[in-house]
KOLLUM-814983 format. One record per residue (C-alpha): residue number from 1; residue in three letters; chain; x, y, z. Coordinates in pm, whole numbers, m for minus. Example, Ala and Ser with C-alpha at 12.3 -4.5 7.8 and 13.67 -1.06 7.14 Angstrom:
// residues 2
- pos_code_unit_px_py_pz
- 1_Ala_A_1230_m450_780 $
- 2_Ser_A_1367_m106_714 $
***
This chain:
// residues 245
- pos_code_unit_px_py_pz
- 1_Unk_A_506_5547_510 $
- 2_Unk_A_410_5202_337 $
- 3_Unk_A_603_4908_452 $
- 4_Unk_A_774_4674_184 $
- 5_Unk_A_915_4339_250 $
- 6_Unk_A_1183_4259_26 $
- 7_Unk_A_1242_3894_0 $
- 8_Unk_A_1575_3798_m158 $
- 9_Unk_A_1952_3606_m112 $
- 10_Unk_A_2178_3858_m305 $
- 11_Unk_A_2274_4207_m363 $
- 12_Unk_A_1984_4300_m590 $
- 13_Unk_A_1797_4265_m238 $
- 14_Unk_A_1997_4464_m75 $
- 15_Unk_A_2002_4726_m360 $
- 16_Unk_A_1637_4738_m326 $
- 17_Unk_A_1628_4766_31 $
- 18_Unk_A_1841_5087_5 $
- 19_Unk_A_1611_5205_m257 $
- 20_Unk_A_1307_5177_m15 $
- 21_Unk_A_1503_5371_284 $
- 22_Unk_A_1564_5689_7 $
- 23_Unk_A_1204_5666_m107 $
- 24_Unk_A_974_5932_35 $
- 25_Unk_A_688_5711_18 $
- 26_Unk_A_814_5356_138 $
- 27_Unk_A_1014_5222_448 $
- 28_Unk_A_1178_4854_412 $
- 29_Unk_A_1025_4660_650 $
- 30_Unk_A_1268_4365_639 $
- 31_Unk_A_1453_4138_396 $
- 32_Unk_A_1578_3804_376 $
- 33_Unk_A_1899_3789_241 $
- 34_Unk_A_2256_3674_298 $
- 35_Unk_A_2359_4043_377 $
- 36_Unk_A_2445_4159_760 $
- 37_Unk_A_2148_4407_839 $
- 38_Unk_A_1967_4518_1120 $
- 39_Unk_A_1633_4483_924 $
- 40_Unk_A_1748_4127_804 $
- 41_Unk_A_1476_3881_871 $
- 42_Unk_A_1552_3477_834 $
- 43_Unk_A_1194_3402_691 $
- 44_Unk_A_954_3577_443 $
- 45_Unk_A_704_3414_721 $
- 46_Unk_A_855_3606_1043 $
- 47_Unk_A_899_3911_819 $
- 48_Unk_A_513_3888_744 $
- 49_Unk_A_410_3903_1089 $
- 50_Unk_A_546_4261_1135 $
- 51_Unk_A_228_4374_1072 $
- 52_Unk_A_95_4651_826 $
- 53_Unk_A_255_4532_517 $
- 54_Unk_A_175_4709_190 $
- 55_Unk_A_352_4461_m66 $
- 56_Unk_A_606_4227_m135 $
- 57_Unk_A_914_4251_m366 $
- 58_Unk_A_1088_3913_m462 $
- 59_Unk_A_1472_3907_m607 $
- 60_Unk_A_1508_3532_m499 $
- 61_Unk_A_1483_3206_m639 $
- 62_Unk_A_1226_2972_m829 $
- 63_Unk_A_1248_2745_m562 $
- 64_Unk_A_1071_2992_m295 $
- 65_Unk_A_793_3072_m515 $
- 66_Unk_A_569_2836_m319 $
- 67_Unk_A_632_3057_14 $
- 68_Unk_A_627_3394_m166 $
- 69_Unk_A_283_3327_m326 $
- 70_Unk_A_147_3180_23 $
- 71_Unk_A_220_3450_184 $
- 72_Unk_A_139_3735_m81 $
- 73_Unk_A_m207_3561_m112 $
- 74_Unk_A_m288_3487_224 $
- 75_Unk_A_m242_3885_361 $
- 76_Unk_A_m382_4005_8 $
- 77_Unk_A_m53_4208_m77 $
- 78_Unk_A_50_4315_m429 $
- 79_Unk_A_359_4112_m552 $
- 80_Unk_A_625_4212_m762 $
- 81_Unk_A_825_3892_m878 $
- 82_Unk_A_1159_3995_m1049 $
- 83_Unk_A_1305_3637_m1003 $
- 84_Unk_A_1425_3454_m1320 $
- 85_Unk_A_1436_3072_m1430 $
- 86_Unk_A_1049_3000_m1340 $
- 87_Unk_A_901_2681_m1513 $
- 88_Unk_A_613_2686_m1704 $
- 89_Unk_A_422_2477_m1475 $
- 90_Unk_A_532_2756_m1193 $
- 91_Unk_A_435_3061_m1431 $
- 92_Unk_A_86_2897_m1429 $
- 93_Unk_A_94_2880_m1080 $
- 94_Unk_A_185_3235_m1069 $
- 95_Unk_A_m141_3318_m1312 $
- 96_Unk_A_m384_3152_m1080 $
- 97_Unk_A_m284_3351_m817 $
- 98_Unk_A_m309_3664_m983 $
- 99_Unk_A_m686_3592_m952 $
- 100_Unk_A_m628_3679_m598 $
- 101_Unk_A_m407_3963_m578 $
- 102_Unk_A_m212_4211_m831 $
- 103_Unk_A_119_4068_m961 $
- 104_Unk_A_391_4194_m1203 $
- 105_Unk_A_609_3891_m1303 $
- 106_Unk_A_925_4007_m1469 $
- 107_Unk_A_1255_3945_m1613 $
- 108_Unk_A_1364_4328_m1598 $
- 109_Unk_A_1227_4582_m1355 $
- 110_Unk_A_1365_4884_m1597 $
- 111_Unk_A_1114_5102_m1713 $
- 112_Unk_A_1353_5185_m1980 $
- 113_Unk_A_1345_4831_m2112 $
- 114_Unk_A_950_4860_m2103 $
- 115_Unk_A_963_5130_m2303 $
- 116_Unk_A_1231_4980_m2566 $
- 117_Unk_A_959_4643_m2551 $
- 118_Unk_A_695_4883_m2680 $
- 119_Unk_A_918_5024_m2939 $
- 120_Unk_A_1008_4704_m3094 $
- 121_Unk_A_682_4569_m3113 $
- 122_Unk_A_600_4910_m3354 $
- 123_Unk_A_910_4847_m3550 $
- 124_Unk_A_864_4487_m3607 $
- 125_Unk_A_484_4599_m3694 $
- 126_Unk_A_599_4845_m3961 $
- 127_Unk_A_908_4660_m4076 $
- 128_Unk_A_765_4302_m4130 $
- 129_Unk_A_984_4219_m4413 $
- 130_Unk_A_1309_4340_m4226 $
- 131_Unk_A_1576_4087_m4128 $
- 132_Unk_A_1571_4079_m3752 $
- 133_Unk_A_1826_3969_m3487 $
- 134_Unk_A_1882_4040_m3124 $
- 135_Unk_A_2181_4049_m2919 $
- 136_Unk_A_2241_4065_m2555 $
- 137_Unk_A_2557_4106_m2341 $
- 138_Unk_A_2582_4006_m1985 $
- 139_Unk_A_2823_3964_m1717 $
- 140_Unk_A_3040_3635_m1730 $
- 141_Unk_A_2858_3491_m1410 $
- 142_Unk_A_2517_3469_m1554 $
- 143_Unk_A_2396_3147_m1593 $
- 144_Unk_A_2088_3121_m1810 $
- 145_Unk_A_2085_3203_m2183 $
- 146_Unk_A_1915_3387_m2359 $
- 147_Unk_A_1805_3618_m2114 $
- 148_Unk_A_1456_3666_m2017 $
- 149_Unk_A_1484_4033_m2127 $
- 150_Unk_A_1585_3893_m2510 $
- 151_Unk_A_1313_3668_m2480 $
- 152_Unk_A_1053_3918_m2411 $
- 153_Unk_A_1172_4171_m2704 $
- 154_Unk_A_1145_3857_m2934 $
- 155_Unk_A_803_3814_m2798 $
- 156_Unk_A_783_4148_m2889 $
- 157_Unk_A_884_4097_m3236 $
- 158_Unk_A_634_3816_m3283 $
- 159_Unk_A_344_4035_m3131 $
- 160_Unk_A_418_4325_m3362 $
- 161_Unk_A_394_4067_m3658 $
- 162_Unk_A_68_3949_m3582 $
- 163_Unk_A_177_3694_m3334 $
- 164_Unk_A_310_3449_m3610 $
- 165_Unk_A_577_3189_m3488 $
- 166_Unk_A_942_3204_m3605 $
- 167_Unk_A_1232_3001_m3624 $
- 168_Unk_A_1513_3112_m3388 $
- 169_Unk_A_1865_3065_m3478 $
- 170_Unk_A_2114_3070_m3173 $
- 171_Unk_A_2438_3027_m3398 $
- 172_Unk_A_2512_3136_m3747 $
- 173_Unk_A_2757_2836_m3825 $
- 174_Unk_A_2636_2642_m4040 $
- 175_Unk_A_2285_2817_m4024 $
- 176_Unk_A_2295_3112_m4294 $
- 177_Unk_A_1941_3304_m4288 $
- 178_Unk_A_1709_3147_m4481 $
- 179_Unk_A_1415_3425_m4484 $
- 180_Unk_A_1355_3751_m4318 $
- 181_Unk_A_1106_3556_m4058 $
- 182_Unk_A_1348_3386_m3891 $
- 183_Unk_A_1496_3561_m3576 $
- 184_Unk_A_1870_3575_m3459 $
- 185_Unk_A_1960_3549_m3080 $
- 186_Unk_A_2305_3574_m2988 $
- 187_Unk_A_2441_3592_m2612 $
- 188_Unk_A_2768_3738_m2511 $
- 189_Unk_A_2882_3688_m2165 $
- 190_Unk_A_3166_3895_m2072 $
- 191_Unk_A_3338_4082_m1786 $
- 192_Unk_A_3102_4287_m1525 $
- 193_Unk_A_2828_4405_m1831 $
- 194_Unk_A_2518_4473_m1609 $
- 195_Unk_A_2319_4408_m1913 $
- 196_Unk_A_2290_4531_m2256 $
- 197_Unk_A_2040_4425_m2558 $
- 198_Unk_A_2004_4527_m2904 $
- 199_Unk_A_1785_4440_m3163 $
- 200_Unk_A_1850_4496_m3482 $
- 201_Unk_A_1627_4540_m3835 $
- 202_Unk_A_1791_4518_m4145 $
- 203_Unk_A_1679_4517_m4583 $
- 204_Unk_A_1882_4595_m4833 $
- 205_Unk_A_2109_4904_m4785 $
- 206_Unk_A_2008_5033_m4412 $
- 207_Unk_A_2020_4880_m4059 $
- 208_Unk_A_1829_4997_m3785 $
- 209_Unk_A_1949_4925_m3443 $
- 210_Unk_A_1771_4968_m3107 $
- 211_Unk_A_1953_4939_m2758 $
- 212_Unk_A_1920_4982_m2403 $
- 213_Unk_A_2218_4945_m2199 $
- 214_Unk_A_2226_4927_m1776 $
- 215_Unk_A_2485_5118_m1648 $
- 216_Unk_A_2424_4980_m1279 $
- 217_Unk_A_2239_4792_m1033 $
- 218_Unk_A_2075_5089_m916 $
- 219_Unk_A_1858_5103_m1261 $
- 220_Unk_A_1708_4782_m1143 $
- 221_Unk_A_1628_4861_m788 $
- 222_Unk_A_1495_5197_m886 $
- 223_Unk_A_1256_5049_m1132 $
- 224_Unk_A_1126_4757_m864 $
- 225_Unk_A_1047_5049_m591 $
- 226_Unk_A_865_5240_m908 $
- 227_Unk_A_652_4962_m999 $
- 228_Unk_A_574_4844_m669 $
- 229_Unk_A_427_5203_m632 $
- 230_Unk_A_227_5154_m931 $
- 231_Unk_A_116_4810_m833 $
- 232_Unk_A_m69_4902_m508 $
- 233_Unk_A_m424_4971_m530 $
- 234_Unk_A_m472_4771_m857 $
- 235_Unk_A_m733_4507_m873 $
- 236_Unk_A_m582_4150_m848 $
- 237_Unk_A_m455_4023_m1202 $
- 238_Unk_A_m130_3955_m1381 $
- 239_Unk_A_29_4264_m1489 $
- 240_Unk_A_316_4355_m1741 $
- 241_Unk_A_533_4678_m1663 $
- 242_Unk_A_411_4819_m1969 $
- 243_Unk_A_59_4795_m1862 $
- 244_Unk_A_152_5014_m1542 $
- 245_Unk_A_362_5268_m1746 $
***
């Protein structure tokens, strides 16, 4: 059984820790969270002192990035970064650290979302002249908009089109569609929705919709454990989720 540290400050850290305990290959060596638990450890540095750690899963906050990267690099540990809200400067910092250790940095640990991303890229390539909109729905406590996953899907559309940039329209009021190249981005914040992402392609008399709906937080916890298992024994580098499938 391999020991994994979960670095986090909320419910997702708890969920991932529970999933690790249910895994046949891993145990949770400790997690830094506000939830009372016998495995709770006050800092990542203290958790690393346990020894024989196989990897780190991070569901924390961008402010903790320096400590997370420093610890992972010092101990040469595979690192899954599932925190949202990184600045461009921090993303560069992550890329530099990936020269030393294998890292996955993702805004969504769902394997299904990774498959959806690949499908959207293919559809965008085949449907270049189709109008495209992305709609995402999350719970009413989510702060950032659009979601990191919606932005990933936007990048998949652009990649499918050959990498050409496009105008993003976040509100259709006073912004009627100009052409098929622009991409509409709509964000809804409702109730307790865990996450729903839809991508629409339309032309003349047809509409194509691809959608992913998260039914519980367990989805993301299971995905995180799965990704960590896939990341083990990889060479140093910055990996996407799709590259690990």
